C-alpha positions as CSV (number, residue, x, y, z in Angstrom):
1,M,0.0,0.0,0.0
2,R,1.3,3.4,-0.8
3,L,2.5,5.7,2.0
4,L,0.7,8.8,2.9
5,S,2.1,11.7,1.1
6,I,1.5,14.0,4.1
7,S,3.7,11.8,6.3
8,I,6.9,11.8,4.2
9,L,9.4,13.7,6.4
10,L,12.4,14.4,4.2
11,L,15.4,14.5,6.5
12,T,17.0,17.2,4.5
13,Y,14.1,19.5,5.1
14,C,12.8,18.5,8.5
15,W,13.7,19.9,11.9
16,C,11.1,19.4,14.7
17,F,11.3,21.5,17.8
18,S,10.4,19.7,21.1
19,C,6.7,19.4,21.5
20,A,6.7,18.0,25.0
21,Q,5.6,21.2,26.7
22,D,2.8,21.6,29.3
23,Q,2.0,25.1,28.2
24,P,1.3,26.6,24.8
25,S,4.2,28.1,23.0
26,Q,4.7,31.9,23.1
27,S,7.2,32.1,20.3
28,A,9.5,29.7,18.5
29,V,12.9,30.3,16.9
30,G,12.4,31.4,13.3
31,E,8.7,31.8,13.9
32,T,6.8,34.7,12.4
33,A,4.0,35.9,14.5
34,T,0.6,35.9,12.8
35,A,-2.6,37.4,14.2
36,S,-6.0,35.8,13.8
37,T,-7.6,36.6,10.4
38,T,-11.0,35.0,11.0
39,T,-13.7,35.6,13.6
40,L,-15.1,32.6,15.4
41,A,-18.8,32.1,15.7
42,P,-20.4,30.4,18.8
43,P,-21.1,26.6,18.5
44,T,-24.5,25.6,17.1
45,E,-24.4,21.9,18.1
46,P,-24.8,20.4,21.5
47,T,-21.9,21.4,23.8
48,T,-21.8,18.8,26.6
49,T,-18.2,17.5,26.5
50,L,-15.8,15.7,28.8
51,L,-13.3,18.6,28.2
52,D,-15.2,20.5,30.9
53,Q,-13.8,18.0,33.5
54,Y,-10.2,18.8,32.4
55,F,-10.1,22.4,31.4
56,P,-11.6,25.8,32.3
57,S,-14.8,26.7,30.5
58,E,-13.1,29.2,28.3
59,V,-10.8,26.5,26.9
60,T,-13.9,24.3,26.1
61,A,-15.6,27.3,24.5
62,T,-12.6,28.0,22.3
63,V,-12.3,24.4,21.2
64,L,-16.0,24.2,20.3
65,A,-15.9,27.5,18.5
66,L,-13.0,26.2,16.4
67,K,-14.9,23.0,15.7
68,T,-17.9,24.9,14.7
69,A,-15.8,26.7,12.0
70,F,-14.5,23.4,10.8
71,D,-18.0,21.9,10.8
72,E,-19.3,24.8,8.7
73,E,-16.8,24.0,5.9
74,L,-17.4,20.2,6.2
75,R,-21.2,20.7,6.1
76,K,-21.3,22.4,2.7
77,G,-23.5,20.3,0.5
78,Y,-25.0,18.6,3.5
79,N,-26.9,21.4,5.1
80,D,-30.0,19.3,5.9
81,R,-28.0,16.4,7.5
82,S,-26.8,15.9,11.0
83,I,-23.2,16.8,11.7
84,A,-22.6,13.1,12.7
85,Y,-23.6,12.1,9.2
86,V,-21.3,14.8,7.7
87,Y,-18.4,13.5,9.7
88,E,-19.1,9.9,8.8
89,Q,-19.3,10.8,5.0
90,H,-16.1,12.8,5.2
91,A,-14.2,9.9,6.8
92,L,-15.6,7.4,4.3
93,R,-14.7,9.6,1.3
94,M,-11.1,10.1,2.6
95,K,-10.8,6.3,3.1
96,L,-12.1,5.5,-0.4
97,D,-10.0,8.2,-2.1
98,F,-6.9,6.9,-0.3
99,L,-7.6,3.3,-1.3
100,N,-8.2,4.3,-4.9
101,N,-5.1,6.4,-5.1
102,E,-7.1,9.6,-5.4
103,P,-5.6,13.0,-4.2
104,F,-7.3,12.7,-0.8
105,Q,-5.3,15.7,0.3
106,H,-7.6,17.8,-1.8
107,I,-10.5,17.1,0.5
108,L,-11.2,19.4,3.4
109,P,-9.2,19.9,5.6
110,Y,-6.2,19.1,3.5
111,N,-7.2,21.4,0.7
112,G,-6.5,24.4,3.0
113,K,-10.1,25.7,3.3
114,Y,-9.8,25.3,7.1
115,R,-6.6,26.3,8.7
116,L,-5.9,26.5,12.5
117,S,-3.4,29.2,11.6
118,S,-6.3,31.4,10.7
119,Y,-7.2,31.5,14.4
120,S,-3.6,31.8,15.9
121,E,-4.7,34.0,18.9
122,E,-7.3,31.4,19.9
123,I,-5.1,28.5,19.3
124,A,-2.3,30.1,21.4
125,A,-4.7,30.1,24.4
126,L,-5.2,26.3,24.3
127,P,-2.9,24.6,26.8
128,F,-2.5,21.5,24.7
129,M,-1.3,23.2,21.5
130,T,2.1,24.6,20.6
131,K,3.8,26.2,17.6
132,K,7.2,24.7,18.5
133,C,6.9,22.2,15.7
134,G,8.5,23.0,12.4
135,F,10.5,22.2,9.3
136,Q,13.7,23.7,8.1
137,K,14.2,24.8,4.5
138,E,17.3,23.1,3.1
139,E,18.8,26.1,1.3
140,T,17.9,29.1,3.5
141,K,17.7,27.2,6.9
142,E,14.5,29.2,7.5
143,I,12.1,27.5,10.0
144,V,8.5,27.1,9.0
145,N,6.6,26.5,12.2
146,Y,3.1,25.0,12.5
147,W,0.6,24.3,15.2
148,C,0.7,20.8,16.8
149,F,-0.1,19.0,20.0
150,N,2.1,19.2,23.0
151,T,2.0,16.7,25.8
152,N,-0.2,18.6,28.2
153,E,-1.1,16.2,31.0
154,A,-4.8,17.1,31.3
155,F,-5.3,16.8,27.5
156,F,-3.8,13.3,27.4
157,E,-5.9,12.3,30.4
158,Y,-8.9,13.5,28.4
159,L,-7.7,11.4,25.5
160,A,-7.3,8.4,27.8
161,R,-11.0,8.7,28.7
162,L,-11.8,8.7,24.9
163,G,-9.5,5.9,24.4
164,A,-11.5,3.8,26.7
165,Q,-14.4,4.2,24.3
166,T,-12.4,3.9,21.1
167,A,-9.2,1.9,20.8
168,L,-8.0,4.0,17.8
169,I,-7.9,7.1,20.0
170,E,-5.9,5.1,22.7
171,R,-3.4,4.0,20.1
172,F,-3.0,7.7,19.0
173,R,-2.5,8.7,22.6
174,S,0.1,6.2,23.5
175,D,1.9,6.6,20.1
176,Y,2.1,10.4,20.5
177,L,3.4,10.2,24.1
178,E,6.2,7.9,22.8
179,Y,7.2,9.7,19.7
180,K,6.0,13.3,20.2
181,T,4.6,13.4,16.6
182,I,1.7,11.9,14.6
183,T,3.4,8.9,13.1
184,Q,2.8,7.5,9.7
185,D,1.2,4.3,11.1
186,I,-1.4,6.3,13.0
187,R,-2.1,8.5,10.0
188,Q,-2.7,5.5,7.8
189,E,-4.8,3.7,10.4
190,M,-6.9,6.8,10.9
191,L,-7.7,7.0,7.2
192,L,-8.5,3.4,6.8
193,T,-10.5,2.7,9.9
194,E,-12.0,5.9,11.4
195,E,-15.2,5.7,9.4
196,E,-16.0,2.4,11.0
197,T,-14.5,2.8,14.5
198,F,-15.6,6.3,15.5
199,D,-19.0,7.0,17.1
200,F,-19.7,10.3,15.3
201,N,-22.8,10.8,17.4
202,N,-20.3,11.4,20.3
203,L,-19.3,15.0,20.6
204,D,-15.9,14.2,22.2
205,Q,-15.1,11.8,19.4
206,Q,-16.0,14.5,16.9
207,I,-13.7,16.9,18.8
208,F,-10.8,14.4,18.5
209,Y,-11.5,13.8,14.8
210,F,-11.5,17.6,14.1
211,L,-8.3,18.3,16.1
212,F,-6.5,15.4,14.5
213,H,-7.3,16.3,10.9
214,A,-6.8,20.1,11.5
215,T,-3.4,19.4,13.1
216,V,-2.3,17.1,10.3
217,N,-3.5,19.8,7.8
218,E,-1.1,22.3,9.5
219,E,1.8,20.0,9.2
220,Y,0.9,19.2,5.5
221,W,1.0,22.9,4.5
222,A,4.1,23.6,6.4
223,M,5.9,20.8,4.6
224,K,4.6,22.0,1.3
225,E,6.1,25.4,2.1
226,V,9.6,24.1,2.6
227,Q,9.6,21.8,-0.4
């Protein structure tokens, strides 16, 4: 089976900063500060989430607002369907395109219509996100930073709760804690199995799906920039 194009980390280009931080990054070496360019709308779906047991209400509110922006892009063409159905169809399409060797990276979020970097001020306030991940351009040595997960203890306790529901989330959690990056194996397993293993009626599993794909999207576009 072919390897995921978004997971090819060319050693001549890649330089990852340490992501094992408990607090969000303020500024990374070579990072260019960018302000938010998009205004977040309040969430429109049910908002009862396990995040409330691990983070202050303002953190949960920010995550849900970011997810709402993601959902609005994902929902286009499915305005009369539930968001659970929309997530399931997105996961199914990504799987089928991957198996058929289609350019799955052209599907939202990989086509760039949703970017975490459009909400940099909001993302910087999330204790489980950092911008200390990046790739180095071979010729200029310039660092292209992107938003990624850090190893915030509360967030990974939250993921452990979700992992008790869905083994795929638990594999992501343990894999990330070990390698401090989203590995190729996890990316591929997500694409191939998330449609059948996730309960998309579960808001917390929707949140993880959104965060995973939005974060991989940031890495994908950072890598494109250095190539």
